[in-house]
Backbone bond lengths (Angstrom), bond angles and torsions (degrees), N, CA, C in turn:
res aa  C-N    CA-C-N  psi(-1)  N-CA   C-N-CA  omega(-1)  CA-C   N-CA-C  phi
1 M - - - 1.468 - - 1.519 110.81 -
2 R 1.363 116.13 -38.07 1.461 119.49 179.59 1.532 110.47 -64.34
3 V 1.356 116.17 -40.03 1.458 119.20 179.04 1.503 110.74 -63.58
4 W 1.335 116.23 -41.91 1.471 120.55 177.75 1.507 110.44 -61.06
5 G 1.360 116.94 -43.10 1.454 120.33 -178.85 1.504 111.94 -63.91
6 L 1.334 117.20 -40.35 1.459 120.37 179.02 1.515 110.38 -65.23
7 A 1.339 116.36 -41.44 1.464 119.14 179.33 1.519 110.89 -62.37
8 L 1.346 116.39 -40.64 1.454 120.09 178.64 1.520 110.61 -64.04
9 S 1.332 116.48 -41.72 1.461 119.60 -178.28 1.513 111.44 -65.26
10 V 1.338 116.66 -40.65 1.458 119.34 177.88 1.516 110.14 -64.02
11 A 1.351 116.12 -40.11 1.463 119.58 177.48 1.516 110.59 -62.52
12 L 1.323 116.44 -42.73 1.463 120.30 178.62 1.517 110.45 -60.26
13 L 1.311 116.19 -42.07 1.459 119.71 -178.54 1.515 111.41 -59.36
14 F 1.312 117.22 -36.34 1.451 120.61 -174.91 1.523 112.96 -84.29
15 I 1.340 118.62 -10.90 1.458 118.84 -179.66 1.517 113.59 -117.62
16 C 1.348 118.06 -14.80 1.456 119.43 -174.85 1.524 110.63 -77.80
17 A 1.319 114.74 153.57 1.457 120.27 -176.13 1.505 111.03 -92.87
18 S 1.338 115.63 178.16 1.449 120.35 -176.31 1.520 112.09 -70.52
19 A 1.327 118.53 -19.85 1.460 121.69 170.15 1.518 106.30 -107.04
20 P 1.352 118.40 77.08 1.444 122.36 -161.67 1.504 114.89 -67.25
21 F 1.327 118.92 -23.50 1.442 119.90 -175.95 1.508 113.18 -85.24
22 S 1.317 118.27 -2.11 1.463 120.93 -178.03 1.516 111.29 -99.57
23 P 1.348 118.64 125.68 1.457 120.12 178.09 1.510 112.44 -68.62
24 D 1.341 117.97 -11.73 1.465 121.41 -179.31 1.529 111.87 -92.53
25 A 1.330 117.18 0.97 1.455 120.13 -174.19 1.520 111.40 -67.55
26 E 1.341 115.26 148.41 1.462 120.88 177.22 1.522 109.31 -78.08
27 P 1.348 119.16 134.18 1.460 120.07 179.11 1.521 111.78 -71.58
28 V 1.311 115.93 156.49 1.455 121.43 174.32 1.514 108.51 -110.98
29 A 1.333 116.79 158.80 1.459 120.06 -174.56 1.527 111.57 -70.49
30 A 1.324 116.65 -48.17 1.464 120.25 -177.35 1.510 108.70 -173.69
31 V 1.332 115.70 160.30 1.460 118.36 172.19 1.519 107.91 -83.21
32 K 1.324 115.93 156.37 1.452 119.91 177.35 1.529 109.04 -70.59
33 S 1.311 115.81 149.99 1.460 120.45 -175.56 1.524 112.08 -61.46
34 A 1.339 117.46 -25.78 1.461 120.84 -178.76 1.524 112.75 -99.42
35 E 1.325 117.74 4.52 1.460 119.98 -177.57 1.523 110.56 -71.77
36 K 1.316 115.52 133.12 1.460 120.44 177.93 1.522 109.69 -89.83
37 W 1.338 115.46 138.02 1.462 120.73 178.45 1.522 108.90 -150.48
38 L 1.316 115.21 165.51 1.463 121.27 -174.04 1.518 111.05 -120.25
39 L 1.315 116.47 139.27 1.462 122.80 172.76 1.521 108.27 -118.82
40 V 1.333 116.32 118.55 1.458 121.97 179.82 1.527 108.15 -108.50
41 G 1.317 117.05 124.34 1.462 122.30 175.79 1.515 109.81 -99.54
42 I 1.335 116.28 110.19 1.467 120.33 -178.01 1.525 111.17 -58.85
43 H 1.328 116.48 -43.99 1.466 119.95 -174.30 1.526 112.92 -88.22
44 S 1.326 117.47 -26.54 1.469 119.39 175.85 1.521 111.71 -82.35
45 K 1.334 116.49 -15.19 1.464 122.89 -178.58 1.533 111.23 57.59
46 T 1.335 114.17 48.30 1.460 120.12 177.84 1.520 110.46 -132.60
47 L 1.310 115.69 151.77 1.458 123.78 170.32 1.524 106.50 -124.41
48 T 1.325 116.14 122.71 1.463 120.75 -178.74 1.519 109.96 -115.07
49 L 1.310 115.81 127.98 1.461 122.51 175.75 1.525 108.65 -91.76
50 Y 1.346 115.11 124.31 1.460 121.82 178.01 1.521 110.25 -111.86
51 E 1.311 115.08 153.09 1.453 122.12 165.23 1.526 105.43 -123.29
52 G 1.337 115.91 101.82 1.454 119.87 -168.64 1.517 108.91 65.17
53 T 1.324 118.38 -119.89 1.466 121.85 177.54 1.524 112.14 -101.47
54 K 1.327 117.34 2.92 1.461 121.84 -177.72 1.523 110.72 -91.25
55 I 1.331 116.01 129.78 1.457 120.87 176.01 1.532 109.00 -77.66
56 I 1.330 115.52 124.23 1.465 120.90 178.16 1.527 110.69 -92.86
57 K 1.337 115.69 -45.75 1.464 118.84 -177.36 1.526 109.39 -165.89
58 T 1.325 116.32 146.99 1.462 121.87 176.26 1.525 108.99 -121.13
59 Y 1.332 116.26 133.63 1.460 122.92 -177.46 1.530 110.18 -120.67
60 P 1.326 118.91 146.95 1.469 121.19 171.00 1.526 109.75 -77.87
61 V 1.326 117.01 146.23 1.466 121.16 -178.62 1.525 110.56 -140.22
62 A 1.303 115.10 167.90 1.468 122.88 166.29 1.522 107.28 -112.46
63 T 1.332 116.40 147.72 1.458 121.18 178.82 1.521 109.82 -126.42
64 G 1.338 116.24 -173.82 1.456 120.91 -172.57 1.523 114.70 -69.63
65 T 1.312 114.24 161.97 1.460 120.54 175.71 1.530 109.48 -81.16
66 G 1.344 116.06 176.17 1.456 119.72 177.28 1.516 112.64 -62.21
67 D 1.330 116.86 -33.47 1.467 121.12 -179.88 1.523 112.37 -83.22
68 T 1.318 117.38 -24.71 1.475 121.70 -179.91 1.533 108.44 -130.89
69 P 1.335 117.07 71.31 1.470 120.03 -172.52 1.524 113.32 -72.12
70 T 1.302 115.18 154.08 1.461 121.61 171.42 1.527 108.27 -71.93
71 P 1.331 118.82 134.99 1.469 120.46 -179.05 1.522 111.71 -65.54
72 L 1.331 115.75 144.00 1.459 122.67 176.07 1.522 109.24 -100.58
73 G 1.311 116.86 146.68 1.459 119.86 177.06 1.515 112.13 139.75
74 V 1.315 114.68 -165.43 1.460 122.40 179.97 1.527 107.72 -119.19
75 F 1.313 116.26 121.56 1.452 122.33 -175.06 1.527 109.39 -130.41
76 R 1.331 116.05 -175.12 1.461 121.16 174.93 1.529 110.29 -134.43
77 I 1.318 115.23 146.78 1.462 120.72 171.92 1.531 107.86 -67.43
78 T 1.326 116.39 123.47 1.465 120.11 -176.07 1.525 113.42 -120.02
79 N 1.321 118.05 -17.95 1.458 119.46 -178.40 1.521 109.63 -155.58
80 R 1.318 115.88 163.86 1.464 120.77 -177.30 1.517 110.58 -158.45
81 F 1.320 115.75 157.01 1.458 119.20 168.65 1.522 109.97 -153.98
82 A 1.303 114.74 152.79 1.459 123.44 173.73 1.522 107.69 -115.25
83 S 1.321 117.01 143.11 1.454 119.74 -175.77 1.520 110.39 -152.62
84 E 1.319 115.00 178.07 1.459 119.89 169.28 1.532 108.66 -70.06
85 M 1.312 116.95 167.70 1.458 122.10 -177.07 1.525 111.31 -59.69
86 S 1.347 115.10 131.51 1.461 121.52 179.28 1.523 107.87 -152.05
87 G 1.332 116.21 -165.65 1.458 120.24 176.37 1.512 112.54 -63.45
88 F 1.342 117.12 -21.11 1.458 122.57 176.39 1.531 111.59 -95.50
89 G 1.326 117.38 16.37 1.444 119.58 -174.17 1.511 109.71 67.73
90 T 1.331 116.94 -134.97 1.468 120.99 -179.91 1.525 113.09 -120.06
91 R 1.340 117.42 -3.39 1.464 121.19 -177.66 1.526 109.62 -139.95
92 F 1.338 115.52 144.94 1.463 121.64 179.54 1.517 108.99 -141.38
93 L 1.335 116.66 128.46 1.470 123.42 174.43 1.527 107.44 -118.30
94 G 1.336 116.73 110.62 1.455 120.88 -179.14 1.519 111.86 -89.62
95 F 1.343 116.71 145.27 1.460 119.70 177.03 1.522 110.10 -126.65
96 N 1.340 116.18 159.87 1.460 122.27 -165.02 1.526 114.37 -88.49
97 C 1.311 116.91 60.35 1.465 120.59 172.55 1.525 108.36 -72.77
98 P 1.349 118.63 128.69 1.466 119.99 -174.53 1.521 115.12 -74.31
99 W 1.320 118.64 -14.77 1.465 118.78 -176.49 1.536 114.12 -109.72
100 G 1.322 116.84 15.03 1.452 118.21 177.00 1.519 111.73 174.87
101 T 1.331 116.04 174.30 1.459 122.27 178.14 1.518 108.61 -101.43
102 Y 1.312 115.89 114.37 1.457 121.53 -177.26 1.526 109.45 -134.70
103 G 1.329 115.10 158.69 1.449 118.80 178.01 1.515 112.49 -160.20
104 I 1.307 114.47 177.80 1.460 124.44 175.66 1.520 105.72 -111.09
105 H 1.326 117.49 124.05 1.460 118.52 -173.21 1.527 111.20 -154.96
106 G 1.314 114.69 169.88 1.449 121.01 174.43 1.522 110.54 -76.64
107 T 1.316 116.60 -175.75 1.456 119.95 -179.50 1.527 110.56 -153.26
108 N 1.330 115.02 151.13 1.463 119.88 172.68 1.526 111.06 -93.77
109 K 1.341 115.60 12.60 1.463 122.25 176.67 1.531 109.04 -124.90
110 P 1.326 117.11 70.36 1.472 120.06 -174.76 1.521 114.23 -60.54
111 D 1.342 117.52 -25.50 1.466 120.07 178.94 1.519 112.42 -67.12
112 S 1.344 117.15 -13.49 1.467 119.70 -179.86 1.525 112.41 -80.71
113 I 1.334 117.80 -14.85 1.467 120.68 -179.22 1.531 109.31 -61.34
114 G 1.326 114.89 133.73 1.461 120.34 -176.11 1.513 113.37 92.57
115 Q 1.337 116.96 0.52 1.459 121.44 -176.09 1.534 111.78 -118.15
116 N 1.338 115.79 166.42 1.466 122.05 166.37 1.520 106.18 -85.78
117 A 1.311 116.88 94.82 1.459 118.76 -166.76 1.519 115.13 -136.45
118 S 1.321 119.47 -15.07 1.462 120.60 -172.06 1.527 111.70 -95.09
119 H 1.329 114.72 177.75 1.459 120.98 174.11 1.528 111.44 -89.42
120 G 1.313 116.23 18.76 1.459 121.80 178.70 1.516 113.09 122.57
121 C 1.339 116.27 -21.28 1.461 119.24 176.83 1.526 110.67 -73.25
122 I 1.308 115.10 169.43 1.465 121.88 178.39 1.522 106.86 -105.59
123 R 1.328 115.82 113.58 1.450 121.60 -177.92 1.523 110.89 -92.62
124 M 1.331 115.53 144.50 1.453 122.25 176.59 1.528 109.24 -133.35
125 H 1.322 115.90 160.78 1.461 118.96 168.04 1.534 107.92 -59.15
126 V 1.302 116.48 147.35 1.463 121.14 -174.59 1.529 111.90 -55.66
127 K 1.311 117.50 -47.68 1.468 120.34 -178.72 1.523 111.18 -65.50
128 D 1.337 117.36 -34.72 1.466 120.49 177.79 1.522 110.38 -67.04
129 A 1.342 116.48 -42.33 1.466 120.07 179.13 1.525 110.91 -63.24
130 E 1.319 116.25 -39.28 1.464 119.86 177.67 1.531 110.85 -65.04
131 D 1.322 116.11 -40.43 1.462 120.32 178.79 1.524 110.87 -64.77
132 L 1.324 116.78 -47.23 1.468 120.66 179.79 1.523 110.74 -62.13
133 Y 1.310 116.75 -43.13 1.471 122.67 -179.03 1.532 110.68 -54.87
134 S 1.316 116.22 -38.92 1.466 120.60 -177.52 1.523 112.60 -75.89
135 R 1.331 117.20 -15.56 1.458 121.36 -174.49 1.528 114.30 -101.81
136 V 1.333 117.40 -24.51 1.469 120.98 -168.80 1.528 111.24 -109.81
137 P 1.328 118.55 124.97 1.468 120.92 179.41 1.520 112.26 -85.27
138 N 1.317 116.92 161.05 1.460 120.13 167.63 1.527 108.92 -59.19
139 G 1.311 116.08 144.58 1.456 120.93 -176.82 1.510 113.15 95.73
140 A 1.335 118.20 -14.02 1.463 120.87 179.34 1.528 110.18 -65.51
141 R 1.316 116.29 142.15 1.459 120.67 179.67 1.516 111.38 -77.67
142 V 1.326 114.31 146.28 1.464 122.29 176.59 1.530 106.60 -125.12
143 V 1.318 116.64 111.12 1.455 121.97 177.81 1.526 107.47 -99.87
144 I 1.329 117.30 117.89 1.463 121.47 -178.62 1.520 107.75 -114.00
145 E 1.330 116.06 114.88 1.459 121.13 -176.43 1.520 111.15 -112.93
146 G 1.333 114.50 145.51 1.455 120.37 175.51 1.512 109.76 -114.51
147 G 1.337 115.40 -120.00 1.451 120.47 178.31 1.515 112.12 -80.23
148 P 1.344 117.17 -167.79 1.461 120.98 -172.67 1.522 115.21 -79.73
149 F 1.341 117.89 -1.23 1.454 119.72 -173.83 1.524 113.44 -111.39
150 G 1.324 116.24 34.97 1.456 120.84 174.75 1.511 113.24 59.45
151 D 1.343 116.37 -127.82 1.465 121.31 -178.73 1.523 112.62 -60.89
152 L 1.323 117.85 -21.76 1.463 121.44 -178.59 1.523 112.30 -85.97
153 D 1.336 117.70 -5.60 1.462 123.00 178.49 1.537 110.02 57.07
154 Y 1.331 117.26 -112.54 1.466 121.55 179.67 1.523 113.19 -112.55
155 S 1.327 118.28 -5.77 1.462 118.36 -171.86 1.525 111.74 -155.93
156 L 1.327 115.64 162.60 1.456 122.48 172.26 1.522 108.47 -88.32
157 K 1.321 116.55 140.34 1.464 120.71 179.81 1.519 110.21 -121.17
158 A 1.320 116.50 137.56 1.459 120.31 172.67 1.527 108.16 -63.39
159 L 1.333 115.69 139.38 1.463 121.29 -177.11 1.510 110.66 -128.13
160 A 1.331 116.12 150.79 1.461 121.63 179.42 1.520 108.62 -145.69
161 P 1.343 117.87 160.04 1.459 120.61 177.50 1.529 111.38 -50.13
162 G 1.318 115.03 136.07 1.457 120.70 -177.78 1.513 113.49 102.13
163 D 1.342 117.86 -19.59 1.460 120.36 179.00 1.526 110.26 -68.64
164 R 1.314 114.96 151.08 1.472 121.48 -179.01 1.523 107.58 -142.47
165 N 1.317 118.06 103.30 1.464 120.79 -179.42 1.523 110.87 -170.05
166 S 1.328 116.12 179.56 1.455 120.79 -177.00 1.524 112.36 -70.70
167 H 1.334 118.15 -26.10 1.469 120.20 175.66 1.527 110.54 -64.07
168 V 1.323 116.02 -40.69 1.464 119.73 176.17 1.525 109.91 -60.19
169 R 1.319 116.68 -43.77 1.461 120.38 179.72 1.529 111.11 -60.90
170 A 1.326 117.43 -40.70 1.466 120.87 179.11 1.526 111.08 -63.75
171 V 1.327 116.72 -41.42 1.471 120.61 178.33 1.525 110.11 -66.21
172 Q 1.327 117.24 -43.37 1.467 120.31 178.54 1.530 111.24 -58.85
173 A 1.327 116.52 -44.94 1.468 120.21 -179.35 1.525 111.03 -62.84
174 K 1.334 116.63 -40.24 1.467 119.92 179.68 1.517 110.91 -68.05
175 L 1.327 117.26 -43.60 1.463 120.83 178.75 1.525 111.11 -63.71
176 K 1.324 116.32 -35.13 1.463 119.85 177.63 1.523 110.31 -65.92
177 A 1.332 116.59 -42.32 1.468 120.65 178.77 1.526 111.70 -63.64
178 L 1.337 116.14 -30.40 1.460 120.89 -179.35 1.530 113.19 -88.37
179 G 1.336 116.84 -4.91 1.457 120.57 176.82 1.513 115.49 87.96
180 Y 1.334 117.10 15.43 1.463 119.95 178.90 1.523 113.06 -97.32
181 Y 1.314 117.21 -17.76 1.465 121.57 -173.46 1.521 108.94 -132.87
182 Y 1.339 116.85 136.63 1.458 120.51 -175.24 1.527 112.79 -122.16
183 G 1.312 116.74 7.04 1.457 119.53 179.40 1.515 111.92 -91.21
184 T 1.329 114.85 -165.46 1.459 121.92 178.01 1.521 109.82 -89.70
185 A 1.309 116.36 139.39 1.468 120.53 175.26 1.525 108.09 -77.73
186 D 1.330 115.59 85.28 1.459 121.14 -172.61 1.526 113.40 -109.16
187 G 1.332 117.75 2.83 1.451 120.33 177.89 1.511 115.13 79.14
188 V 1.328 117.90 8.67 1.465 122.25 -178.75 1.524 109.19 -110.24
189 Y 1.317 117.42 118.09 1.467 122.81 -178.54 1.537 108.62 -83.04
190 G 1.329 114.67 75.77 1.456 121.02 -179.46 1.511 112.33 -96.06
191 E 1.329 116.13 -163.45 1.461 121.72 -174.27 1.525 111.79 -62.94
192 N 1.323 117.83 -42.26 1.466 119.47 -179.29 1.522 111.91 -63.59
193 T 1.321 116.25 -40.27 1.466 119.94 177.69 1.521 110.24 -67.21
194 K 1.311 116.40 -41.28 1.458 120.80 177.95 1.525 111.33 -57.78
195 Q 1.327 117.24 -46.85 1.460 120.43 -179.54 1.527 111.17 -66.49
196 A 1.317 117.04 -35.25 1.462 120.63 177.94 1.527 110.70 -65.10
197 V 1.332 116.71 -41.27 1.466 120.50 178.96 1.529 110.20 -65.64
198 I 1.323 117.15 -43.67 1.466 120.73 178.54 1.522 110.57 -59.32
199 H 1.325 116.23 -45.76 1.468 120.93 -179.05 1.527 110.88 -65.44
200 A 1.330 116.61 -43.26 1.464 120.21 -179.76 1.522 111.18 -64.86
201 R 1.323 117.28 -40.85 1.465 119.89 179.56 1.523 110.80 -62.56
202 E 1.322 115.72 -40.50 1.468 119.24 178.32 1.528 110.70 -65.02
203 A 1.322 116.86 -45.77 1.465 121.07 -178.55 1.521 111.88 -65.10
204 L 1.323 116.53 -32.15 1.458 121.44 -177.53 1.526 112.53 -93.20
205 Q 1.321 115.57 7.32 1.462 122.91 176.30 1.536 112.44 59.96
206 L 1.315 114.79 43.49 1.455 121.27 173.83 1.526 108.95 -101.32
207 P 1.330 118.19 158.89 1.465 120.23 177.50 1.528 111.41 -55.40
208 A 1.321 115.95 141.26 1.462 120.90 -178.21 1.524 110.60 -60.30
209 S 1.327 116.23 130.48 1.459 122.48 -179.56 1.521 108.81 -173.07
210 D 1.329 116.55 160.89 1.466 120.04 173.84 1.525 110.86 -108.60
211 S 1.337 116.61 16.24 1.452 121.89 -176.52 1.527 112.11 -112.02
212 V 1.307 114.74 161.33 1.464 122.45 177.26 1.523 108.02 -105.42
213 D 1.333 116.15 120.13 1.456 121.36 177.02 1.527 109.45 -123.65
214 W 1.326 116.74 -175.69 1.460 120.74 -176.50 1.522 110.85 -60.17
215 A 1.337 117.62 -41.47 1.466 120.73 -179.56 1.531 111.05 -62.33
216 F 1.334 116.11 -35.41 1.462 119.60 179.37 1.521 110.79 -68.71
217 Y 1.336 116.76 -44.49 1.468 119.96 175.97 1.527 110.05 -54.07
218 Q 1.332 116.15 -46.78 1.459 120.15 -178.57 1.528 111.30 -63.86
219 A 1.327 116.65 -41.97 1.466 120.70 -176.14 1.527 112.29 -65.26
220 I 1.328 116.99 -34.57 1.467 119.23 -179.64 1.534 112.25 -90.83
221 G 1.332 115.96 -0.54 1.456 120.12 177.05 1.500 114.69 76.60
222 L 1.333 116.59 26.89 1.459 120.46 178.10 1.536 107.14 -104.82
223 T 1.325 115.79 99.84 1.468 120.50 -175.78 1.522 110.11 -128.00
224 L 1.303 116.08 175.47 1.459 122.15 179.48 1.525 112.06 -82.98
225 F 1.331 117.05 5.42 1.468 119.20 -175.42 1.512 112.10 -121.66
226 E 1.368 116.53 19.71 1.454 118.98 178.15 1.513 110.81 -70.88
């Protein structure tokens, strides 16, 4: 399964656009052979630095908890800072997740590395974060993979207005394909998504609600076996 996931992530890297979280993005032909990019495995708790298809270095990391998960998808490093030792260690690399502020950084809790422990950021040992910071430029791609079902990871999650995560993005993309939603699949369960869910539930003869449940996933054809 890990080999399959890595192959999928590499494929994603070569076809995703510079605004990776948008289903409307224009595809690119390929990354340059010398381009540096990152692959984060949520379940393996690793961050691997690549140069093209060559592995440069792999680091152990901590990722988000069940209540505050690390976002899944393809993003880019957009900002950075270096500082004195703090809860973020001494280095921070931010990436452009549309539904929240997340980054790759050091930590003053080294025992958390290898665990589901963060508020969604990717934690590293301080020295590892400093090393990565010196190697990776702004604009570098960050591919964050979970389970075998893309944005759905390993399971379907009940969703409600106010939620912000990759499951919301998957539902938005499906509703857009079905003609119920006309906004951007940005992972934010806002008013437009709420109205789309209400309209879809009515059209699909489901009980009136503004939430996404198992029956709704089934009705729109968004399952773990696509």
